[in-house]
C-alpha positions, 0 to 999 in steps of 0.5 A: 632546101639548100646548105645555106638555108638549112644553116640559117634555119638550124642557128639561132642568131640571138644564141650565137651572137650571144656567145660573142657580146652580152645582149638585153631584151628591148621589146621584141628585139635585142641590144648590146654594146657593138664588137666592131668599134668602141661605144659606151650606149648600146647601138648593135640590135639584133632582130630575131623575127628576121634573123638579122644584126645591124650596128647603128652607131658608127659602124653603120654595118650589117647582115646575118650570121654568116656576116656576124662570123666573117666580121667577127673571126676574121672568115671568108664567106666559105669559111664562115659557112663551114664554121657555122654548119660544123656548129649547126650539124649541117652536111655540106652537099654530099657527093652524088654520082653526077656532081663526082662525075662533074668533078672528074671533068673539071680535074681533067681538064686542070690536069691538062692546063697543068700539063701544058703549062710545064710543056711550055715552060720547059720549052722556053727554058730549055728548047732552042727554039725558045732562044727568041722568046727568051731573048724578047723577056730580056728586052722587057727587063723580065728576070729569071725569077719572074719566069720561074714565079710566073711559069712563063712558056713558049709555044713552037711555031708548029701546028701539032706540037702541043697536040702530040705531046699532050695526047702522048700523054694519054690526053683525049683529043676531044678533051684538049679541045674543050680545054681551049688548047687545040682549035677544030676544023669546021669543014674536016673535024680535025684540030691544030695548036691554038698557040704558035710562035708566042710567048705563053703566060699561064693564067691562074684562078685564086688558088694558083691553079692554071685555067687559061693561058695569055699568048704574046705575039713574038713575030710583029706580023702576027695578029692578034698582039695577045691571044687568050684562051676562049671561055671554057668550063674553067675560064670566064674572063669576066670573072677572073683577074690575072695574077690574083693569086700572087697578089691577094696576100698583098692586097691583104697586107696593103689593104690596096689593089692596083689594077692595070692593063696588061700581062706585062704591066703585072710582071714588072710590078711584082719584079720591081716588088709592087705585088698587090698589082693585078689585071683584068682581062679587058680595059673595063673592069666587070662587076664580077671582077670589082666584088671579087677584089672587095673580098680582099680590100676596099681600096681600089686604083686604077692605074691607066695609061693616058690614052686608056684613062679617057676611052668610053671603056674605062669611063663605063667601067667606073661608072659600074664601079659606082653602081655594082659596089656596096654601100654602107649606112653611117649615122650623121648628126644633123644640126638639131641633134637629131641622127640620120643615116646616109648611104656611102659608097663602101670603097674608095676608087682612085684613078692613077694616070700615067704620063703620056705615052707611058704604061706602067710596064715602062714606069715600073722598068725605067723609074720603080720608084716613080711608080710608087708616088704615082699610086700615091698621087692617085685621083679620086674617082670624082676629080678623074671623072670630072676632069676626063668628061669635061674634055669631051665638051665644047665648054665655049658653047651652051650645048656643050655647057649643059651636056656636061652639067647633065652628065656630072650632077648624077655623080655628085649626087652620091657625094654625101658630104656636103662641104665635099660636094660643095667643093665640086659644084664649084669646080664645075661652076668654074669650067662651065662659067655660070653662078654657082647657086644655079648648079646647087639648085639642079643638085638639090632639086634634080630635074625640073617639072610642072609639078607645084614645088611643095609637091616637087617628085623626087627623082626615083634613084638606083639602089646606089643612088642617094638623094641630096638636100639637108635631110639627105639619107639614103633613099634607093629601091628599097627605101622608095618601095617602101615608102609606097607601101607606106603610103598605099598598102593597096599597092602591095597587093597590086604588085603581088597580084602582077608578079604571080602573072609573071610567074614570079614569087610575091615582094618578100623581105628576101628582096631587101638586103638592109636590115632596117628594111627587111625589119619594117617590110616584114612588119608591113606585109603581116599588117596588110594581109591581116587588116585588108579584109577590114573593108576600112578606107585606104586612109584609115588603113594607111593611118592604122598601119603607121600607128602600128608600125610605130608601136611594134618597131624598135625605137631606132628604127622610128625615125627611119620609118618617119624618114619614109613617111616624109618621103612618101608625102613628097611623091605624086598622087597615083592611083594604087594600080600604078604604084603597084606597077612601079613596085613590080619594076623596083622589085625586079631591079632589086632581084636582078642586083641581088642575083648578080651578087649572089653569083659572084659570091658563089664562084667565090665560095666555089674557089674557096671550097677547092682551096680547102680540098672539099670538092664534094661541095663543088657541084652543090655550089655550081647548081645554085649559081646555075639556079640564079642564073635561071632566075636572072634569065627570068627577069632579063627582059625587066633588066635590060630595059631598066638601065639607069637612063631607061630608069629615069625616062620611065619615071618621067613617063609615069609622072607625066602620066599622073600629072595628066 
């Protein structure tokens, strides 16, 4: 059993939350006034069966004991784990000979990078050979304070100067190769300095320790212009943001992270006092980078030059942001006075496009005040996306108009505010010069189908999509799966059988992240396992199941249960076997997404463990990362085939089989 699970098992969520909020028993559950927003009517529900909590009021948030402590005490994940482990008396991953050896190796690589950074910095500051590097920085407007703050350096125009220096300090050549500072020749086995005659920019982790280098060519004939360290045990460019160690405090204080493209952009921004600026290791942000930033703020601004703003990598990064970032469930009052729950992207993503021919560094050096206005006037992502994508099609042709509508409508379906959604529909209608009502039909109903209107199947969305319409609320992978099980309980057994045949664990509550869905699934699975031996018909079992759930679930969940039942009624009739296969597709997608989130969280936890000097925890967290990656590999064949387009195609094929 891992430390996280052991802490969960030893901490009773009722006892923990009762120390902060008075709770009153309500059936099998407990209720109280939400500690995270002002309210008079209790909307905060704690589920002892699942050891989770959820606010069904204005917050719309929920989670387990870790999430509660993080939100209540303002702690990060690692701090919450340490605090709860202290309360529970759990020892976190005592050191082993293997962990101590791994830690020593990592410390050795960190020492090597620190020594190399000092050497490069000394050459820039003191060596006569570094004069042209100093002149270059002066020409770019970089002052001495910024040089010191970022520990900029210079690599000599020789083949073995760094190698000789570090070996002279006692470091082994093999370790220098592993650190990525030396390049080993395949034919002779000898090695030479990776960086030569370049401005050296140390890349640090969130704790401020050097883990890699970026190197800018000083000779215009040298290519590439920027050369980075290779992937090493310390450095993974997909999970690193340049300048984050110096920007994290400002990001929290400003509640905003500005992401730029290059090292020089970050240097100029920090020098000008805009210290909430970081840079990725490429034009397209990765999921790990986005989630790393989300631990500091929910407000992102991507500051892009005019050329990069419209390229495919940037658009792909924006799509990734919408798919990978969490959503929150918020209550919305219907015209009938009822409450429904809607899924909304739990971040604000904006795009700041710079004038043509300028990059952030140019603006920051020439007109620092203009930078603030550019960031302030950043476009909401939908406005930017509509603007950029529309420029890619010939809107004088029917084909171009149709292609634009097909590409933009999925994004508009994610907008839960009806006024806002209709605003963008109006913009799109004016662009393609068609009646707005035509687009509204496409938006609300999705792709056309030969299925009769009253049985019109909904497009099955990913975990980050939501349906449209007057009764809209979140209907992602989790809700779709629960709807199938509600309507045809036999599908759960069929799915479990196939999962076992794939050497995967059966469908479980752990596959769900939303509290209400976890709760309903536990009731569902308990009932299904107990009642299938009765021999009753599928219809009788389904009706008895609904009655059981209505009698057992909390009243605040009954509207959610009814919503899932209504969604089941809109789906086409399909055999339990096919539904079981469909459930397998959904659970593989859910697991893949959850594992990717787990890896990102654990990497962050590793950094925080190091920051607190709890080095004995590193191997434990690394083992958890490795285990999650191994599980990801086991389902990679499924996730690779289930992109957004692939899922829609597979769903269309499944519905076609059903109609046949």
